[in-house]
C-alpha positions as CSV (number, residue, x, y, z in Angstrom):
1,M,-4.1,21.3,-22.8
2,M,-7.4,20.6,-21.2
3,N,-9.9,23.4,-21.4
4,E,-9.0,26.5,-19.0
5,K,-12.8,26.9,-18.5
6,T,-13.6,23.1,-17.7
7,A,-12.8,22.3,-13.9
8,T,-11.2,19.1,-13.6
9,P,-13.2,16.3,-11.2
10,I,-9.8,15.4,-10.1
11,A,-10.0,19.1,-8.0
12,E,-13.5,18.3,-6.7
13,P,-13.4,17.9,-2.6
14,L,-14.8,14.7,-1.0
15,I,-16.3,14.1,2.0
16,L,-15.7,10.9,3.6
17,P,-18.8,9.0,6.1
18,C,-16.7,9.9,9.1
19,G,-17.5,13.7,8.3
20,V,-13.8,14.6,6.9
21,T,-13.2,16.4,3.9
22,I,-10.6,15.5,1.3
23,K,-9.5,18.4,-0.9
24,N,-9.3,16.4,-4.1
25,R,-9.3,13.2,-5.6
26,F,-5.5,12.3,-5.8
27,Y,-4.6,9.4,-3.4
28,K,-1.2,8.8,-3.3
29,S,-1.1,4.9,-2.5
30,A,1.9,3.3,0.0
31,M,5.0,2.7,-1.4
32,N,7.5,1.0,0.9
33,E,10.1,4.1,0.9
34,A,12.9,1.9,2.6
35,L,13.7,5.3,4.6
36,A,14.0,3.3,8.4
37,G,16.9,2.2,10.2
38,R,17.7,-0.7,12.1
39,D,15.7,0.6,14.7
40,C,12.9,0.7,12.5
41,A,12.5,4.4,13.6
42,P,11.1,7.1,10.9
43,T,13.8,9.4,9.7
44,E,14.4,13.4,8.6
45,E,13.8,11.5,5.2
46,H,10.6,10.5,5.7
47,V,10.1,14.4,6.6
48,R,11.4,15.8,3.6
49,L,10.0,13.0,1.1
50,Y,6.5,13.7,2.4
51,R,7.0,17.4,2.7
52,T,7.3,17.4,-1.3
53,W,4.4,15.3,-1.9
54,A,2.3,17.5,0.3
55,R,3.8,20.6,-1.4
56,G,2.9,18.5,-4.4
57,G,-0.8,18.8,-4.5
58,A,-2.3,15.1,-3.4
59,G,-5.5,14.9,-1.4
60,V,-4.2,11.9,0.4
61,L,-0.7,10.9,1.0
62,V,-0.9,7.2,2.4
63,T,3.1,6.2,4.0
64,G,4.2,2.9,3.6
65,N,4.0,-0.2,5.2
66,V,4.3,0.8,9.1
67,M,4.7,-2.5,11.1
68,V,2.7,-3.0,14.2
69,D,5.6,-5.5,15.6
70,R,9.3,-4.5,15.5
71,T,10.2,-7.9,15.2
72,Q,7.5,-8.9,12.4
73,L,9.0,-7.0,9.3
74,G,7.5,-7.2,5.8
75,E,10.5,-5.3,3.9
76,P,14.0,-4.1,4.8
77,G,13.9,-0.5,5.9
78,N,9.9,-0.8,7.4
79,V,8.8,1.5,10.2
80,A,7.5,0.1,13.2
81,V,5.2,1.9,16.0
82,E,4.7,0.0,18.6
83,D,4.9,2.1,21.3
84,E,5.8,6.0,21.7
85,R,9.4,5.6,21.8
86,D,9.5,7.9,18.4
87,L,6.4,10.1,18.8
88,D,8.6,13.2,18.2
89,M,9.8,12.1,14.7
90,L,6.5,10.8,14.2
91,R,4.9,14.3,15.0
92,R,7.4,15.6,12.3
93,W,6.5,13.1,9.6
94,A,2.8,13.8,10.0
95,A,3.3,17.4,10.3
96,A,5.2,17.5,6.8
97,G,2.8,15.0,5.5
98,T,0.2,17.2,6.2
99,E,1.3,20.6,4.7
100,N,-0.7,22.3,2.1
101,G,-4.3,20.9,3.4
102,T,-3.2,17.3,2.7
103,H,-4.1,14.4,4.7
104,C,-1.7,11.8,5.6
105,W,-2.8,8.3,6.7
106,M,-0.3,5.8,8.1
107,Q,-0.9,2.6,6.5
108,I,-0.4,-0.1,9.6
109,N,0.3,-3.8,8.9
110,H,1.6,-7.5,10.0
111,P,3.4,-9.5,7.6
112,G,2.5,-12.7,8.9
113,R,4.5,-15.1,7.4
114,Q,5.5,-13.0,4.6
115,S,8.8,-11.4,6.2
116,P,11.9,-13.0,4.6
117,I,14.0,-14.9,6.4
118,T,16.7,-12.3,6.0
119,I,15.1,-10.1,8.4
120,N,12.7,-12.5,10.3
121,P,13.7,-16.3,11.2
122,H,10.7,-16.8,13.0
123,P,7.5,-15.5,11.3
124,L,3.8,-16.2,12.5
125,A,0.9,-17.0,10.5
126,P,-2.8,-17.9,10.6
127,S,-1.9,-21.8,10.1
128,A,1.4,-23.5,9.8
129,G,3.3,-24.0,6.1
130,G,5.6,-22.1,4.1
131,I,5.0,-19.9,1.0
132,D,4.1,-22.1,-2.0
133,G,6.3,-21.2,-5.6
134,E,9.2,-20.3,-6.2
135,Y,9.7,-17.4,-3.6
136,G,9.0,-20.3,-0.9
137,R,12.4,-20.5,0.0
138,F,13.0,-16.8,0.7
139,F,10.7,-17.3,3.7
140,A,10.8,-19.4,7.4
141,E,8.3,-21.9,8.2
142,P,6.0,-20.1,10.2
143,T,4.4,-20.6,13.7
144,E,0.9,-21.5,13.8
145,L,-0.8,-18.3,16.2
146,T,-2.3,-19.3,19.2
147,V,-5.7,-17.5,20.0
148,G,-3.8,-15.2,22.6
149,Q,-1.0,-13.9,20.2
150,I,-4.2,-13.7,17.3
151,R,-6.0,-11.0,20.4
152,D,-2.4,-9.5,21.0
153,I,-1.7,-8.6,17.4
154,V,-5.4,-7.0,17.2
155,R,-4.1,-4.8,20.6
156,R,-1.4,-3.7,18.4
157,F,-2.8,-2.6,15.5
158,A,-5.2,-0.5,17.8
159,T,-2.3,0.9,19.6
160,T,-0.4,2.0,16.2
161,A,-3.9,3.8,15.1
162,R,-4.0,5.3,18.3
163,I,-0.4,6.7,18.0
164,A,-0.8,7.5,14.8
165,K,-3.7,9.7,15.7
166,K,-1.8,11.4,18.6
167,A,1.1,12.2,16.3
168,G,-0.5,13.9,14.1
169,F,-1.6,11.6,11.2
170,T,-4.9,12.5,9.7
171,G,-5.9,9.2,9.2
172,V,-5.0,5.3,9.0
173,E,-5.3,2.7,6.4
174,I,-5.7,-0.8,7.6
175,H,-3.7,-3.3,5.1
176,A,-5.5,-6.3,4.5
177,A,-4.2,-7.3,1.1
178,H,-1.1,-8.5,-0.7
179,G,-0.8,-11.8,1.3
180,Y,0.1,-10.1,4.4
181,L,-1.3,-11.2,7.7
182,I,-4.9,-10.1,7.8
183,N,-5.1,-11.4,3.6
184,Q,-3.8,-14.5,5.0
185,F,-6.3,-15.1,7.6
186,L,-8.7,-14.2,4.6
187,S,-7.5,-16.9,2.2
188,P,-9.1,-20.7,2.5
189,L,-5.7,-21.6,1.2
190,D,-3.4,-19.7,3.9
191,N,-6.0,-20.1,6.7
192,R,-7.1,-23.7,7.6
193,R,-7.4,-23.2,11.4
194,A,-10.6,-24.9,12.9
195,D,-11.3,-22.7,15.5
196,E,-13.2,-19.4,15.2
197,Y,-11.0,-17.7,13.1
198,G,-11.4,-20.4,10.5
199,G,-13.7,-22.2,8.5
200,D,-16.3,-20.2,5.9
201,I,-15.6,-16.5,5.3
202,E,-17.5,-15.3,8.3
203,H,-14.7,-17.0,10.4
204,R,-11.9,-15.8,8.1
205,A,-13.1,-12.5,8.1
206,R,-13.4,-12.1,11.7
207,F,-9.5,-11.3,12.0
208,L,-10.0,-8.3,10.0
209,F,-13.1,-7.4,11.7
210,D,-12.0,-7.6,15.2
211,V,-8.7,-5.3,14.2
212,F,-11.1,-2.6,12.0
213,D,-13.4,-2.7,15.3
214,A,-10.4,-2.2,18.1
215,V,-9.1,0.4,15.5
216,R,-12.2,2.3,14.9
217,E,-12.6,2.2,18.8
218,A,-8.9,3.5,19.6
219,V,-9.3,6.5,17.2
220,G,-12.9,7.6,17.2
221,P,-15.9,7.8,15.0
222,D,-14.4,11.1,13.1
223,F,-11.2,9.8,12.2
224,P,-10.4,8.1,8.7
225,V,-10.2,4.3,8.7
226,A,-9.5,2.9,5.4
227,V,-8.9,-0.6,4.5
228,K,-7.0,-1.8,1.5
229,L,-8.3,-5.5,0.3
230,N,-7.8,-7.6,-2.7
231,A,-10.3,-7.8,-5.2
232,Q,-9.0,-11.5,-5.4
233,D,-5.8,-13.6,-4.6
234,G,-5.6,-15.1,-8.2
235,A,-4.8,-18.3,-6.9
236,P,-7.9,-20.9,-7.6
237,G,-9.7,-21.6,-4.2
238,G,-8.2,-18.3,-2.6
239,F,-9.7,-15.6,-1.6
240,S,-12.4,-14.6,-4.4
241,E,-14.1,-11.7,-5.7
242,E,-17.6,-12.5,-4.3
243,E,-16.1,-13.2,-0.9
244,S,-14.1,-9.6,-1.1
245,I,-17.8,-8.1,-1.7
246,W,-18.8,-9.4,1.0
247,V,-16.3,-8.2,3.1
248,M,-16.5,-4.8,1.6
249,K,-20.2,-5.1,2.8
250,Q,-19.3,-5.7,6.1
251,L,-16.8,-3.3,6.4
252,E,-19.6,-0.5,5.5
253,T,-21.7,-1.4,7.7
254,R,-18.9,-1.1,10.2
255,G,-18.3,2.1,9.0
256,V,-15.3,2.0,7.3
257,D,-14.3,5.3,5.4
258,L,-12.7,4.0,2.2
259,I,-11.8,0.6,0.5
260,D,-8.4,0.6,-1.1
261,I,-8.9,-2.1,-3.9
262,S,-6.0,-4.0,-4.8
263,G,-4.5,-7.8,-5.1
264,G,-2.0,-10.3,-5.5
265,T,0.1,-12.3,-3.1
266,Y,3.6,-14.0,-3.2
267,A,2.0,-17.5,-3.9
268,K,0.5,-16.2,-7.1
269,P,2.0,-13.4,-8.6
270,V,1.8,-12.0,-12.0
271,I,5.5,-11.2,-12.6
272,Q,6.3,-7.8,-12.1
273,T,7.9,-6.9,-15.8
274,N,10.6,-4.0,-16.2
275,S,8.8,-3.1,-19.5
276,G,7.8,0.6,-18.1
277,A,5.6,2.5,-20.1
278,A,5.2,-0.3,-23.2
279,E,3.5,-2.6,-20.4
280,D,1.4,0.3,-19.1
281,R,0.0,0.8,-22.5
282,R,-0.8,-2.7,-22.8
283,R,-2.4,-3.1,-19.5
284,G,-4.2,0.4,-19.0
285,V,-5.9,1.0,-15.2
286,Y,-5.9,-1.7,-13.1
287,F,-8.9,-3.6,-11.4
288,T,-11.2,-1.9,-13.8
289,D,-13.3,-4.6,-14.3
290,F,-13.8,-5.6,-10.4
291,A,-14.4,-1.9,-9.7
292,R,-17.3,-1.6,-12.4
293,R,-19.0,-4.8,-10.4
294,V,-18.4,-3.2,-7.1
295,K,-20.2,0.1,-8.1
296,G,-23.8,-0.9,-7.7
297,E,-22.6,-3.0,-3.9
298,L,-21.2,-0.3,-2.1
299,T,-21.9,3.5,-1.4
300,V,-18.6,3.8,0.7
301,P,-15.7,5.9,-1.3
302,V,-13.5,3.4,-3.4
303,A,-9.8,4.2,-4.2
304,L,-8.6,2.4,-7.5
305,T,-4.8,1.9,-7.9
306,G,-2.7,1.3,-10.9
307,G,-2.1,2.3,-14.3
308,F,-3.4,5.8,-14.0
309,R,-0.7,8.0,-16.0
310,N,-2.9,11.0,-17.4
311,A,-5.4,12.9,-16.6
312,R,-7.8,11.5,-19.4
313,D,-8.0,8.0,-17.5
314,M,-8.4,9.6,-14.5
315,E,-11.2,11.8,-15.3
316,R,-13.0,8.6,-17.2
317,A,-12.5,6.8,-14.1
318,L,-14.3,9.3,-11.9
319,D,-17.0,10.2,-14.4
320,E,-17.6,6.6,-14.6
321,G,-18.4,6.1,-11.0
322,I,-16.0,3.1,-10.2
323,T,-13.6,5.1,-8.0
324,Q,-13.8,8.1,-6.1
325,M,-10.1,8.4,-5.6
326,I,-7.4,8.2,-8.0
327,G,-4.5,5.9,-6.6
328,I,-1.5,6.6,-8.1
329,A,2.0,5.7,-6.5
330,R,5.0,5.2,-8.7
331,P,4.4,8.4,-11.0
332,L,4.9,10.4,-8.0
333,A,8.3,8.8,-7.5
334,L,9.5,10.6,-10.6
335,V,6.8,13.5,-10.8
336,P,6.2,14.6,-7.2
337,D,3.9,17.8,-7.9
338,L,2.2,15.7,-10.8
339,P,-1.3,16.5,-8.8
340,K,-0.3,20.1,-9.2
341,R,0.5,20.0,-12.7
342,I,-2.9,18.6,-13.4
343,I,-5.3,20.3,-11.5
344,R,-3.3,23.8,-11.5
345,D,-1.9,23.7,-15.0
346,R,-4.3,21.4,-16.6
347,W,-1.2,19.2,-17.7
348,D,-2.6,16.7,-20.5
349,G,0.5,14.5,-20.8
350,S,1.5,11.0,-19.6
351,V,3.8,9.8,-17.4
352,E,6.5,7.6,-19.0
353,L,7.6,4.7,-16.6
354,P,11.1,3.5,-18.0
355,R,12.3,0.1,-18.6
356,V,14.5,-0.8,-15.7
357,M,17.2,-2.5,-17.3
358,T,20.7,-3.6,-16.2
359,G,22.2,-4.5,-19.4
360,I,23.2,-7.7,-18.2
361,R,20.9,-10.5,-19.4
362,A,21.2,-12.7,-16.1
363,L,20.7,-10.0,-14.0
364,D,17.8,-8.4,-15.3
365,K,16.2,-12.1,-15.7
366,A,16.8,-13.0,-12.2
367,F,16.0,-9.4,-10.7
368,G,13.6,-7.7,-12.8
369,G,10.7,-7.3,-9.9
370,I,13.4,-6.5,-7.6
371,L,15.1,-4.3,-9.9
372,V,12.0,-2.4,-10.7
373,I,11.1,-2.0,-7.0
374,S,14.7,-0.6,-6.2
375,W,14.8,1.7,-8.7
376,F,12.1,3.4,-7.3
377,E,13.2,3.2,-3.8
378,L,16.3,5.0,-5.3
379,Q,14.2,7.6,-6.4
380,M,12.8,8.4,-3.3
381,H,15.8,8.5,-1.3
382,R,17.2,11.1,-3.6
383,I,13.9,13.2,-3.2
384,A,14.2,12.7,0.6
385,R,17.6,13.9,0.7
386,G,16.5,17.1,-2.0
387,E,18.1,15.9,-4.9
388,G,15.1,15.3,-7.4
389,P,14.6,12.0,-9.3
390,D,16.4,11.3,-12.1
391,P,14.8,9.2,-14.7
392,R,18.2,8.6,-16.5
393,I,19.5,6.1,-13.5
394,G,19.9,2.5,-15.0
395,G,18.9,-1.0,-13.4
396,L,22.7,-1.6,-12.5
397,K,22.6,1.3,-10.0
398,A,19.5,0.7,-8.4
399,L,20.4,-2.9,-7.8
400,L,23.8,-1.8,-6.3
401,F,21.9,0.9,-4.4
402,A,19.5,-1.8,-2.9
403,L,22.4,-4.1,-1.8
404,R,24.4,-1.2,-0.2
405,Q,21.2,-0.2,1.8
406,H,20.3,-3.8,2.7
407,G,22.7,-6.3,1.9
408,P,21.3,-9.4,1.0
409,A,17.7,-9.0,2.4
410,A,17.6,-6.7,-0.6
411,L,17.8,-9.4,-3.2
412,T,14.3,-11.2,-1.7
413,P,11.1,-10.8,-3.7
414,R,8.7,-8.3,-2.5
415,R,5.0,-8.5,-3.0
416,R,3.7,-7.8,-6.5
417,K,0.4,-7.3,-7.5
418,V,-2.1,-9.1,-9.7
419,R,-3.1,-7.1,-12.8
420,R,-6.8,-7.4,-13.2
């Protein structure tokens, strides 16, 4: 056990640039809950899941992808908010997620071309051209956005943020990473435009800055606005670390409250293994080298997500100053009250993520990454039904769950992180 007399830095509050105080340093990062139906509306399952997490002690809960256009979804089961038709249920979701002094931030997003053909035959993108590599067959050829359509999407981001605030969410996170639309604009490989939204990084970042400024205007100066941004895309000639740092500095001057560091795209994934804890021990905490590089460049708080499995690594990262928030996702699908255990009970163990396998070699090879994502979605569904997680569930049950929930769309790839 940790020394009872020594307060953990994870328990310390954090004051954001907008003046809002977060009660502790646990930042529950976004995971697609896959709980919305075909109407893209939030459900009672969202309410129960987020109430469980709020009571589990995190400082901030970030929702899974909430899309700004219900015709443009990134994954099966996405919630979409483009008007106030679901305001009552959004209020119930926000109220549950903000119990226990918790912040609940809505992650808002547009997938661009990264919208599976099984749910969207007409995706949109900065430039024409499909996704490269083995996953390209899962996506339809996108249509290049007109300037008018770009401005409409900017308006949609602002509208979704305004509704999130009206519903009682206490912040928003703009998703500008993982190969979705804003990341596509940032990447010179994906963005080959010759107008004001293409060319050098100042122009490729214009869409993000337009979205950020519109969101900030919609929610006001004292409402947290975070941005999730790739450290890099992982592809030669793509969005680079130097460009990422430049964008972060520009966001800082515009008044961003937190930057959530991440990485990876469909075109350049590092294959998601299903090795569980063994892979975690090999890899450690993700993006630490980049976070150390950013440390002296920014004053805005940073959230570092991925690979945190025990309090020692969390405290070390905070003490080193490479992050101000501990981003954690999948462990909370297994141990929903992990923050409370670490802060209140001084638990000093490690969360061991399982190796997810069906036992059928051909299926494991073909659907390894999908198995992992579906397995954690299944755990979230169990929490949402009040059953609690069950780490004994095998990969075959996860695969059948995905097919039952989403049909063939479940077998399309989901975005996977580059680990650095």
